[in-house]
C-alpha positions as CSV (number, residue, x, y, z in Angstrom):
1,X,-8.2,-11.9,14.4
2,X,-9.8,-11.4,11.0
3,X,-13.4,-11.0,10.2
4,X,-14.9,-12.2,7.0
5,X,-17.9,-10.3,5.7
6,X,-20.3,-11.5,3.1
7,X,-21.3,-10.9,-0.5
8,X,-24.4,-8.7,-0.9
9,X,-26.4,-11.9,-1.6
10,X,-25.4,-13.3,1.8
11,X,-22.9,-15.9,0.6
12,X,-19.6,-15.9,2.5
13,X,-16.4,-14.6,1.0
14,X,-13.4,-16.9,0.6
15,X,-10.8,-16.2,3.4
16,X,-8.0,-16.4,0.8
17,X,-7.8,-12.6,0.7
18,X,-5.5,-12.8,3.7
19,X,-2.6,-15.3,4.0
20,X,-1.2,-15.6,7.6
21,X,2.5,-16.5,7.6
22,X,4.8,-17.4,10.4
23,X,7.4,-14.6,10.4
24,X,8.9,-13.2,13.7
25,X,12.1,-11.6,12.6
26,X,12.7,-8.9,10.0
27,X,16.0,-10.5,9.0
28,X,14.9,-14.1,8.9
29,X,16.1,-16.7,8.3
30,X,13.0,-17.7,6.3
31,X,12.4,-21.4,5.5
32,X,11.9,-22.3,1.9
33,X,8.3,-23.2,2.5
34,X,7.6,-19.8,4.0
35,X,9.3,-18.0,1.0
36,X,7.3,-20.0,-1.5
37,X,4.0,-19.4,0.3
38,X,4.8,-15.7,0.6
39,X,5.6,-15.0,-3.1
40,X,2.7,-17.1,-4.3
41,X,0.2,-15.4,-2.0
42,X,1.5,-11.9,-2.7
43,X,1.4,-12.2,-6.5
44,X,-2.0,-13.8,-6.3
45,X,-3.3,-10.6,-4.8
46,X,-3.5,-11.6,-1.1
47,X,-2.4,-9.6,1.9
48,X,0.5,-11.3,3.7
49,X,-0.4,-11.0,7.4
50,X,2.5,-11.5,9.9
51,X,0.9,-11.4,13.4
52,X,4.2,-12.2,15.2
53,X,6.3,-9.6,13.3
54,X,6.7,-6.6,15.7
55,X,8.7,-3.5,15.0
56,X,10.0,-3.4,18.5
57,X,10.8,0.0,20.1
58,X,12.1,1.1,23.5
59,X,10.4,3.5,25.9
60,X,12.3,6.5,24.4
61,X,11.0,5.7,20.9
62,X,7.5,5.2,22.1
63,X,7.5,8.5,24.0
64,X,8.9,10.2,20.8
65,X,5.9,8.9,18.8
66,X,3.4,9.6,21.5
67,X,4.0,13.4,21.2
68,X,4.0,13.6,17.4
69,X,1.3,14.7,15.1
70,X,1.2,15.5,11.4
71,X,1.2,19.2,10.5
72,X,-2.1,20.8,9.6
73,X,-1.9,20.1,5.9
74,X,-0.9,16.4,5.9
75,X,-2.2,13.2,7.3
76,X,1.2,11.4,7.4
77,X,4.8,12.2,8.4
78,X,7.1,11.0,5.6
79,X,10.8,10.1,5.4
80,X,12.8,10.5,2.2
81,X,15.6,7.9,2.0
82,X,17.5,10.0,-0.5
83,X,17.7,13.2,1.6
84,X,17.5,11.4,4.9
85,X,15.0,13.9,6.2
86,X,11.5,13.5,7.8
87,X,8.8,16.0,6.8
88,X,5.2,16.7,7.6
89,X,5.4,17.5,11.3
90,X,5.7,20.7,13.2
91,X,8.1,19.1,15.7
92,X,11.4,20.8,16.4
93,X,14.6,19.9,14.6
94,X,16.0,17.6,17.2
95,X,12.7,15.6,17.4
96,X,12.5,15.4,13.6
97,X,16.1,14.1,13.4
98,X,15.3,11.4,15.9
99,X,12.2,10.5,14.0
100,X,14.2,10.3,10.8
101,X,16.6,7.8,12.4
102,X,13.7,5.7,13.6
103,X,12.0,5.7,10.2
104,X,15.3,4.8,8.5
105,X,15.5,1.8,10.8
106,X,12.0,0.7,9.8
107,X,12.8,1.3,6.1
108,X,15.9,-1.0,6.3
109,X,14.0,-3.6,8.2
110,X,11.2,-3.6,5.6
111,X,13.8,-4.0,2.8
112,X,15.4,-6.9,4.6
113,X,12.0,-8.5,5.0
114,X,11.0,-8.2,1.3
115,X,14.4,-9.3,-0.1
116,X,14.6,-12.2,2.5
117,X,11.1,-13.5,1.7
118,X,11.3,-12.8,-2.0
119,X,15.0,-12.9,-3.0
120,X,14.2,-12.7,-6.7
121,X,12.7,-9.2,-6.1
122,X,16.0,-7.7,-5.0
123,X,17.3,-6.8,-8.4
124,X,14.1,-5.0,-9.4
125,X,13.3,-3.3,-6.1
126,X,13.6,0.5,-5.5
127,X,12.9,2.4,-2.2
128,X,10.0,4.8,-2.0
129,X,9.1,6.9,0.9
130,X,8.6,5.7,4.5
131,X,5.7,7.1,6.5
132,X,4.5,7.3,10.1
133,X,0.7,7.6,10.3
134,X,-0.2,9.1,13.7
135,X,-3.8,10.3,13.0
136,X,-7.0,8.4,13.6
137,X,-8.6,7.3,10.3
138,X,-12.2,7.0,11.5
139,X,-14.1,10.3,11.4
140,X,-11.5,12.0,9.2
141,X,-13.1,14.6,6.8
142,X,-11.7,14.4,3.3
143,X,-12.7,14.7,-0.4
144,X,-13.8,11.4,-2.0
145,X,-10.6,11.3,-4.1
146,X,-8.3,11.5,-1.0
147,X,-10.5,9.4,1.3
148,X,-8.6,6.1,1.9
149,X,-11.6,4.7,3.7
150,X,-13.1,4.0,0.3
151,X,-12.0,0.8,-1.5
152,X,-9.4,1.6,-4.2
153,X,-6.2,0.4,-5.8
154,X,-3.2,2.7,-5.5
155,X,-1.9,5.0,-8.2
156,X,0.2,8.2,-7.8
157,X,-0.9,11.2,-9.8
158,X,2.5,13.0,-9.7
159,X,4.8,9.9,-9.9
160,X,4.0,7.8,-13.0
161,X,5.1,4.2,-12.4
162,X,5.4,3.1,-16.1
163,X,4.1,-0.3,-15.1
164,X,6.2,-0.8,-12.0
165,X,4.4,-2.4,-9.1
166,X,3.6,-0.7,-5.8
167,X,4.6,-2.9,-2.9
168,X,3.9,-1.8,0.7
169,X,4.9,-3.0,4.2
170,X,2.9,-1.9,7.2
171,X,3.3,-2.3,11.0
172,X,0.8,-1.3,13.7
173,X,2.8,0.4,16.4
174,X,-0.2,1.7,18.4
175,X,0.7,1.7,22.1
176,X,-3.0,1.8,23.3
177,X,-3.9,-1.6,22.0
178,X,-6.0,-0.4,19.1
179,X,-6.1,-2.4,15.9
180,X,-5.8,-1.0,12.4
181,X,-8.9,-2.0,10.5
182,X,-9.0,-2.7,6.7
183,X,-11.4,-3.8,4.1
184,X,-10.0,-6.0,1.3
185,X,-12.0,-6.1,-2.0
186,X,-12.4,-8.4,-5.0
187,X,-9.6,-9.7,-7.3
188,X,-7.9,-7.2,-9.5
189,X,-9.2,-8.5,-12.8
190,X,-12.8,-8.4,-11.6
191,X,-12.3,-4.9,-10.1
192,X,-10.7,-3.5,-13.3
193,X,-13.3,-5.2,-15.5
194,X,-16.1,-3.6,-13.5
195,X,-14.8,-0.1,-14.3
196,X,-13.1,-0.7,-17.7
197,X,-15.6,1.3,-19.7
198,X,-15.0,4.4,-17.6
199,X,-11.3,4.4,-18.2
200,X,-10.1,6.8,-20.9
201,X,-6.7,7.6,-22.5
202,X,-5.2,11.0,-22.0
203,X,-5.7,13.6,-24.9
204,X,-2.7,13.6,-27.3
205,X,0.2,15.6,-25.8
206,X,-1.3,15.8,-22.3
207,X,1.4,13.5,-20.7
208,X,4.2,15.6,-22.2
209,X,2.7,18.9,-21.0
210,X,2.2,17.5,-17.5
211,X,5.8,16.5,-17.4
212,X,7.2,19.7,-18.8
213,X,5.1,21.7,-16.3
214,X,6.6,19.7,-13.4
215,X,3.2,18.4,-12.4
216,X,4.4,14.8,-12.9
217,X,7.9,13.4,-12.5
218,X,8.2,11.9,-15.9
219,X,5.6,11.1,-18.5
220,X,2.3,9.5,-17.7
221,X,1.9,6.3,-19.7
222,X,-1.5,5.0,-20.9
223,X,-1.1,2.4,-18.1
224,X,-0.7,5.2,-15.5
225,X,-3.7,7.0,-16.9
226,X,-5.8,3.8,-16.7
227,X,-4.7,3.2,-13.1
228,X,-5.6,6.7,-12.0
229,X,-8.9,6.3,-13.7
230,X,-9.5,3.1,-11.9
231,X,-8.6,4.7,-8.6
232,X,-11.0,7.5,-9.1
233,X,-13.8,5.5,-10.6
234,X,-14.0,3.1,-7.7
235,X,-13.8,5.9,-5.0
236,X,-16.4,8.0,-6.8
237,X,-18.9,5.2,-7.1
238,X,-21.1,5.4,-3.9
239,X,-23.1,2.2,-4.8
240,X,-19.9,0.2,-5.2
241,X,-18.5,1.5,-1.9
242,X,-21.7,0.6,-0.2
243,X,-22.3,-2.9,-1.8
244,X,-18.9,-4.2,-2.7
245,X,-18.0,-7.6,-1.3
246,X,-15.1,-7.2,1.0
247,X,-13.1,-9.0,3.7
248,X,-12.8,-7.1,7.0
249,X,-9.6,-7.6,9.0
250,X,-8.2,-6.0,12.2
251,X,-4.4,-5.9,12.3
252,X,-3.5,-5.8,16.0
253,X,-0.7,-3.8,17.6
254,X,2.7,-5.4,17.2
255,X,1.8,-7.1,13.9
256,X,2.8,-6.4,10.3
257,X,1.5,-7.0,6.8
258,X,2.6,-6.7,3.2
259,X,0.6,-6.2,0.0
260,X,0.7,-5.0,-3.6
261,X,-1.6,-2.0,-3.2
262,X,-1.8,-1.5,-7.0
263,X,-3.4,-4.9,-7.3
264,X,-5.5,-5.3,-4.1
265,X,-8.6,-3.1,-3.7
266,X,-8.3,-2.0,-0.1
267,X,-9.5,0.7,2.4
268,X,-8.2,1.7,5.8
269,X,-11.2,2.5,7.9
270,X,-10.0,2.8,11.5
271,X,-6.7,3.0,13.5
272,X,-3.8,5.3,14.3
273,X,-0.1,5.0,14.8
274,X,1.3,2.8,12.0
275,X,4.5,2.7,10.0
276,X,4.6,2.1,6.3
277,X,7.3,1.5,3.7
278,X,6.7,1.8,-0.1
279,X,8.7,0.0,-2.7
280,X,8.4,0.0,-6.5
281,X,9.1,-3.3,-8.3
282,X,9.9,-4.1,-11.9
283,X,7.3,-6.7,-13.0
284,X,10.1,-8.6,-14.7
285,X,11.4,-9.6,-11.2
286,X,8.1,-11.3,-10.4
287,X,7.7,-15.1,-10.4
288,X,4.5,-14.6,-12.5
289,X,4.8,-11.3,-14.4
290,X,1.4,-12.0,-16.1
291,X,-0.3,-11.3,-12.8
292,X,1.0,-7.7,-12.8
293,X,-1.8,-5.1,-13.2
294,X,-0.1,-3.8,-16.4
295,X,-0.5,-7.2,-18.1
296,X,-4.1,-7.7,-16.8
297,X,-5.1,-4.2,-18.1
298,X,-3.5,-4.9,-21.4
299,X,-5.4,-8.1,-21.8
300,X,-8.7,-6.4,-20.9
301,X,-8.0,-3.4,-23.1
302,X,-6.7,-5.5,-26.0
303,X,-3.6,-3.3,-26.6
304,X,-0.2,-2.3,-25.1
305,X,-0.3,0.3,-22.4
306,X,3.3,1.3,-22.3
């Protein structure tokens, strides 16, 4: 089910980049041993792979998805839990409303999964957007900065996190039997240390100007600036993209996975038809807050970043 690639020197990678856990229901119940393994693996920077966790849909929902595509300017269709609306498709209003209902169902299932597996996260968890990703990744033509086939950690240019984590849940809902293929890179501290000298603070006043101009929703902290720099530095580095050690894994249809995408260098290199739910998490809710990228970068930089 997963494939382990090798370091450039030929030595094998540890398979610990992916933790397979026995979860078959979005609402649990989850045994204590499964909860302990889930939070330990997640915070260590592993992908939690749940091969038995299917987002089951009936024929009507499958037919709905089969006819959908993102509009010409986007690669994903998104659902906003605040407005209750789906955007990013040229489908008619009735179809879009049905899609919004389906994405809301996925969003609520993902929240039940996260808070059931990691109950301590509940108080620090906030909903982000939900997405349906209908387009094939392989062969897509994009700029290097937007190309998610390149190894990277997530950072959002317009939505500063102020140190909050980015936690994402994914499900492969491909009806044609096609897997979704990812590469998973090195541990975060090694990844950040590799590019640390390229990371620069914003010029004085830049964060305030970006916020006042509406380019960012709130002020960019030094941490946000570092994370954006790390995202861009790794994607821009063609030698790193070619030679970086990585674990290759195929997520089959009817499976799900969960990962802190601000911590785990990852790339999606093939597949189509997947659901995704984004959450933000206060690091104080973690079992081990010292593992948060904020704390790792502060240790490496030798100064506070908020």
